VMD Tcl script that draws the C-alpha trace (Angstrom):
set ca {
  {109.25 153.36 105.15}
  {107.64 150.39 106.84}
  {104.33 148.76 106.03}
  {104.19 150.13 102.50}
  {102.35 147.41 100.62}
  {98.78 148.41 101.48}
  {96.53 150.88 103.25}
  {97.97 154.05 104.72}
  {101.55 152.95 104.05}
  {100.89 152.38 100.38}
  {99.32 155.82 100.10}
  {102.39 157.41 101.70}
  {104.78 155.44 99.48}
  {102.95 156.43 96.32}
  {103.04 160.09 97.31}
  {106.69 160.19 98.34}
  {107.90 158.15 95.37}
  {106.93 161.04 93.09}
  {109.96 162.99 94.34}
  {111.95 160.77 96.71}
  {113.81 157.47 96.49}
  {111.69 155.12 98.59}
  {112.37 151.78 100.23}
  {109.04 150.26 101.22}
  {108.78 147.23 103.47}
  {106.25 144.44 103.51}
  {105.83 141.44 105.78}
  {103.76 138.84 103.94}
  {102.03 140.35 100.93}
  {104.78 140.20 98.32}
  {102.22 140.50 95.51}
  {101.04 143.84 96.88}
  {104.63 144.99 97.34}
  {105.55 144.00 93.79}
  {102.59 145.98 92.45}
  {103.77 148.99 94.45}
  {107.24 148.65 92.93}
  {105.75 148.40 89.45}
  {103.49 151.40 90.04}
  {106.03 153.75 91.61}
  {109.55 152.42 91.06}
  {110.07 152.15 94.82}
  {112.47 149.57 96.18}
  {110.76 146.90 98.25}
  {112.20 144.89 101.13}
  {110.65 142.13 103.21}
  {110.88 143.02 106.88}
  {108.99 142.06 110.02}
  {109.75 145.04 112.24}
  {109.31 142.91 115.35}
  {112.41 140.91 114.33}
  {115.75 142.51 115.34}
  {117.74 140.81 112.56}
  {115.28 141.96 109.92}
  {115.41 145.52 111.22}
  {119.20 145.44 110.92}
  {118.95 144.01 107.41}
  {116.57 146.78 106.32}
  {118.92 149.50 107.50}
  {121.91 147.79 105.87}
  {120.03 147.42 102.57}
  {119.01 151.08 102.55}
  {122.51 152.31 103.32}
  {124.03 150.07 100.68}
  {121.50 151.19 98.09}
  {121.52 154.93 98.76}
  {124.44 155.68 101.07}
  {122.30 157.59 103.58}
  {118.90 157.72 105.26}
  {117.07 161.04 105.20}
  {113.59 159.99 106.29}
  {112.18 157.10 108.29}
  {108.42 156.58 108.28}
  {107.38 154.13 110.99}
  {104.04 152.99 109.64}
  {103.97 149.19 109.96}
  {101.46 147.99 112.49}
  {98.69 145.51 113.08}
  {95.34 145.17 114.76}
  {94.54 142.23 117.02}
  {93.92 139.02 115.08}
  {90.75 138.63 117.15}
  {89.01 141.47 118.94}
  {88.32 140.46 122.53}
  {87.05 142.28 125.58}
  {89.95 143.18 127.86}
  {88.53 140.75 130.42}
  {89.23 137.91 127.98}
  {92.15 139.11 125.81}
  {95.27 136.94 125.75}
  {98.87 137.62 126.60}
  {99.87 136.21 123.21}
  {97.90 138.92 121.42}
  {99.28 141.59 123.73}
  {102.87 140.47 123.16}
  {102.43 140.32 119.39}
  {101.01 143.83 119.15}
  {103.57 145.38 121.48}
  {106.40 143.73 119.50}
  {105.07 144.88 116.13}
  {103.47 148.24 116.89}
  {105.78 149.59 119.61}
  {109.02 147.70 120.19}
  {109.79 147.30 116.48}
  {109.42 150.98 115.53}
  {111.21 152.10 118.70}
  {114.34 150.09 117.97}
  {114.22 150.65 114.20}
  {114.27 154.35 115.04}
  {117.32 153.76 117.22}
  {119.19 152.26 114.25}
  {118.17 155.02 111.85}
  {118.77 157.78 114.40}
  {122.41 156.78 114.84}
  {122.96 157.19 111.10}
  {121.04 160.46 110.90}
  {122.97 161.88 113.85}
  {126.23 161.12 112.03}
  {124.85 162.74 108.89}
  {123.87 165.81 110.88}
  {120.29 165.77 109.63}
  {117.21 163.62 109.18}
  {113.49 163.32 109.76}
  {111.50 160.58 111.48}
  {107.75 160.05 111.38}
  {105.69 157.77 113.59}
  {102.23 156.96 112.26}
  {100.13 156.34 115.36}
  {96.34 156.46 115.77}
  {93.52 158.19 117.60}
  {93.55 154.92 119.55}
  {96.55 156.31 121.44}
  {94.03 158.22 123.56}
  {90.65 156.69 122.66}
  {89.69 153.59 124.65}
  {88.40 150.61 122.65}
  {87.55 147.88 125.13}
  {87.72 145.09 122.55}
  {91.26 145.88 121.42}
  {93.04 147.17 124.48}
  {96.43 145.88 123.35}
  {96.19 147.99 120.21}
  {95.37 151.13 122.19}
  {98.24 150.54 124.61}
  {100.71 149.96 121.76}
  {99.71 153.21 120.09}
  {99.79 155.18 123.35}
  {103.33 153.95 123.89}
  {104.25 154.97 120.38}
  {103.08 158.52 121.11}
  {105.49 158.68 124.05}
  {108.24 157.28 121.81}
  {107.78 160.34 119.59}
  {108.32 162.70 122.52}
  {111.38 160.76 123.68}
  {113.08 160.63 120.31}
  {112.19 164.24 119.49}
  {113.81 165.42 122.71}
  {116.88 163.22 122.28}
  {117.54 164.05 118.63}
  {116.72 167.76 118.45}
  {120.33 168.81 119.06}
  {121.43 166.43 116.28}
  {119.23 168.26 113.73}
  {117.01 165.20 113.45}
  {113.34 166.13 113.58}
  {110.71 163.69 114.88}
  {106.95 163.87 114.31}
  {103.76 162.02 115.15}
  {101.11 161.71 112.46}
  {97.94 160.58 114.20}
  {95.31 159.22 111.80}
  {91.64 159.05 112.59}
  {89.17 156.81 110.79}
  {90.84 156.07 107.45}
  {89.36 154.02 104.64}
  {91.64 150.96 104.48}
  {91.19 147.21 104.55}
  {91.81 147.31 108.32}
  {88.32 148.78 108.85}
  {86.57 147.08 105.93}
  {84.38 144.97 108.20}
  {83.03 148.00 110.05}
  {83.26 150.62 107.29}
  {79.49 150.90 106.87}
  {79.02 151.46 110.61}
  {81.68 154.18 110.61}
  {80.07 155.87 107.61}
  {76.74 155.98 109.43}
  {78.32 157.38 112.60}
  {80.24 160.01 110.64}
  {77.06 161.09 108.87}
  {75.42 161.38 112.30}
  {78.14 163.74 113.55}
  {81.02 161.63 114.87}
  {83.48 163.82 112.97}
  {83.25 167.62 112.58}
  {84.41 167.14 108.99}
  {81.69 164.83 107.76}
  {83.77 162.37 105.77}
  {86.01 159.41 106.34}
  {89.71 159.97 105.83}
  {91.63 158.50 102.90}
  {95.25 157.26 102.78}
  {96.08 160.32 100.70}
  {95.15 162.56 103.65}
  {97.87 160.91 105.73}
  {100.28 160.97 102.80}
  {99.91 164.73 102.45}
  {100.86 165.25 106.10}
  {103.94 163.08 105.65}
  {104.74 164.97 102.45}
  {104.90 168.25 104.39}
  {107.38 166.69 106.81}
  {109.45 165.04 104.09}
  {109.75 168.33 102.19}
  {111.01 170.18 105.26}
  {107.99 172.42 105.67}
  {107.76 171.64 109.40}
  {111.43 171.58 110.31}
  {111.00 173.98 113.24}
  {108.23 171.84 114.74}
  {110.01 168.77 116.09}
  {107.85 166.70 118.42}
  {104.66 168.02 116.85}
  {101.54 165.85 116.68}
  {99.62 166.17 113.42}
  {96.02 165.10 113.98}
  {94.77 163.90 110.60}
  {91.34 162.92 111.86}
  {88.65 165.20 110.48}
  {88.52 167.06 113.80}
  {87.87 163.99 115.96}
  {90.29 165.27 118.61}
  {88.27 168.42 119.22}
  {86.28 168.70 122.42}
  {82.96 170.24 121.48}
  {80.32 171.31 124.00}
}
mol new
graphics top color blue
foreach p $ca { graphics top sphere $p radius 0.5 }
foreach p [lrange $ca 0 end-1] q [lrange $ca 1 end] { graphics top cylinder $p $q radius 0.2 }
display resetview
């Protein structure tokens, strides 16, 4: 799984490592990755998913280590380095987010899907965001990258269904991670005021439990399904 050293990815890796052999990637935080390895026994591998050679190396490492790939969790992603109104946002930021959040997972899935199709089975998870359909005017590139990722789920689910490879979207809402640390207090206040039907912020474990259900085959007749792990944010309430 990608982006395993912290936040949502770390929560997923910890959960899956209880029963599965896990390869968790990291980009820059080797210290966090090493602590994950020490805590869970997971293999760790440095990989920037936006880099084609590093994607290839990750797949080769996993095959060499385990001989097969049963589950790919596309979790690695990033927020804009600087939040800017879409009237001022830069092409450099747009390109970086599309490469990391959309292009990287799309083509990593292509590599894994070829192996899974040959195996005759497999499962693929894309961790997206409520930002795939919720407009945030100070991080438009993030929203667009996640919206594209949602379409990638539909495409891969349709293409791989006949190969017995199931594809899912896990769509987190407001989750307590370092990505939202700067605005956590504001979110807590808005949640208490009714932003979410379930009046609490999500935790990485909430996402991990959804991925657990997929990994254990409990949703194998549900390919293409979107799992909204968002405390009911997606509901339209009059």
